[in-house]
C-alpha positions in Angstrom: -8.7 42.2 -0.6 -12.1 41.3 0.9 -12.8 40.6 4.5 -14.2 38.1 6.6 -16.1 39.1 9.5 -13.7 38.5 11.6 -11.4 40.6 9.7 -9.4 38.0 8.0 -8.4 38.0 3.9 -10.9 35.7 2.5 -8.8 34.1 0.7 -6.4 32.7 3.0 -9.2 31.9 5.4 -10.1 29.6 2.6 -6.9 28.3 2.6 -7.0 27.5 6.5 -10.6 26.2 5.9 -8.6 23.9 3.5 -5.9 22.5 5.8 -7.9 22.9 8.9 -10.1 20.4 7.4 -7.5 18.0 6.2 -6.5 18.1 10.0 -10.0 17.3 10.4 -9.9 14.1 8.3 -6.5 13.2 10.1 -7.8 13.7 13.4 -11.2 11.2 12.6 -8.9 8.3 11.4 -6.3 8.9 14.3 -9.3 8.6 16.3 -10.8 5.5 15.1 -7.7 4.1 15.3 -7.1 4.4 19.0 -10.3 3.1 19.4 -9.4 -0.4 17.8 -6.5 -0.1 20.0 -8.3 0.5 23.2 -10.6 -2.7 21.9 -7.6 -5.0 21.1 -4.8 -4.5 23.5 -3.2 -7.8 24.4 -0.6 -8.6 26.8 1.2 -7.6 30.3 1.1 -3.8 29.4 -2.8 -4.1 28.9 -4.1 -2.1 32.1 -1.8 0.1 31.5 -2.4 1.3 28.0 -5.9 0.4 27.9 -6.5 3.8 30.3 -4.5 5.1 28.1 -5.2 5.2 24.8 -8.6 5.6 26.6 -7.4 8.9 27.2 -5.8 9.6 24.0 -9.1 9.1 22.4 -11.0 10.9 24.5 -8.4 13.6 23.8 -8.8 13.5 20.4 -12.7 13.4 20.3 -12.1 16.4 21.6 -10.0 17.9 19.1 -12.3 17.1 16.4 -14.7 19.3 18.0 -12.5 22.2 18.3 -11.3 21.7 14.6 -15.2 21.3 13.3 -16.1 24.9 15.3 -12.9 26.5 14.2 -13.9 25.8 10.5 -17.5 27.1 11.5 -16.1 30.3 13.1 -14.0 31.0 9.8 -17.3 30.6 7.8 -16.4 27.5 6.4 -18.1 24.0 6.2 -16.5 21.3 7.7 -15.8 17.7 6.4 -18.6 15.0 8.3 -18.2 12.2 5.6 -15.4 9.2 6.2 -15.0 9.1 2.3 -13.6 12.4 3.0 -11.9 11.5 5.8 -10.3 8.9 3.7 -9.2 10.6 0.9 -7.2 13.2 3.3 -5.8 11.2 5.5 -2.2 10.8 5.8 -2.1 9.0 9.2 -1.6 5.4 9.7 -4.6 3.3 10.2 -4.2 1.1 12.9 -5.6 -2.1 11.7 -6.1 -5.1 14.5 -3.2 -4.3 16.4 -3.1 -6.0 19.8 1.0 -6.1 20.5 1.7 -2.9 22.9 4.7 -1.5 20.9 2.9 -1.7 17.8 0.4 0.4 19.8 3.1 2.6 20.8 4.6 2.9 17.8 1.9 3.8 15.7 0.4 6.6 17.9 4.3 8.3 18.0 4.4 7.8 14.0 0.6 9.8 14.0 1.1 12.5 15.9 4.2 12.9 14.2 1.6 13.5 11.1 -1.1 15.8 13.0 2.3 17.7 14.3 3.8 18.1 10.6 -0.1 19.2 9.2 -0.6 21.1 12.2 2.6 23.3 11.9 1.6 24.0 7.7 -1.8 25.3 9.7 0.0 27.7 12.2 2.2 29.2 9.3 -0.4 29.8 7.3 -2.3 31.0 10.3 0.5 33.1 11.4 0.6 34.9 7.4 -3.4 35.8 7.9 -3.2 37.1 11.1 -5.2 34.8 12.4 -4.7 34.7 16.2 -7.5 31.6 17.2 -6.1 29.2 15.0 -2.7 30.1 15.8 -2.9 29.3 19.3 -5.1 26.3 18.9 -2.3 24.7 16.5 0.5 25.9 19.2 -1.5 24.1 22.4 -2.1 21.0 19.9 1.8 20.7 18.9 3.1 21.4 22.7 1.2 18.9 24.0 1.5 16.4 20.7 5.6 16.8 21.4 5.1 16.2 25.2 2.8 12.6 24.7 5.3 11.5 21.7 7.8 12.0 24.1 6.1 10.1 26.8 5.2 7.1 24.3 9.2 7.1 23.2 10.1 6.7 26.7 7.9 4.0 27.3 9.1 2.1 24.7 12.7 2.7 26.2 
């Protein structure tokens, strides 16, 4: 068993970096969908949701950077082309959505998919004794679960 400079099993870290790049790709697509929702929202909920979508895409942008930096910390290379992102993305793409309910539904569905990937990473990072990645995933999951609850409450 060969270890990384961080003392982690190299083979397990390679798998973690694959999963983290999958998460990075999904976050990039989610981020872009949020931008589109922010720009295109119409109706009586415009002011409320326009601000909320900006808050969410700003948060997603920060998480994108955190994920990429974690990959680099684990001696990997973060993906950085839209071709790679689209190929790996499992979150739905929000195209030309201006309806408030459809927008919030897209966010709930996207966050659910992100959590699914994060739980997979959480299991792998636990197996690899990678507390840094483990902690990051735990924080992401807890925050996104709360956002899903709030979005579902908004939907009624």
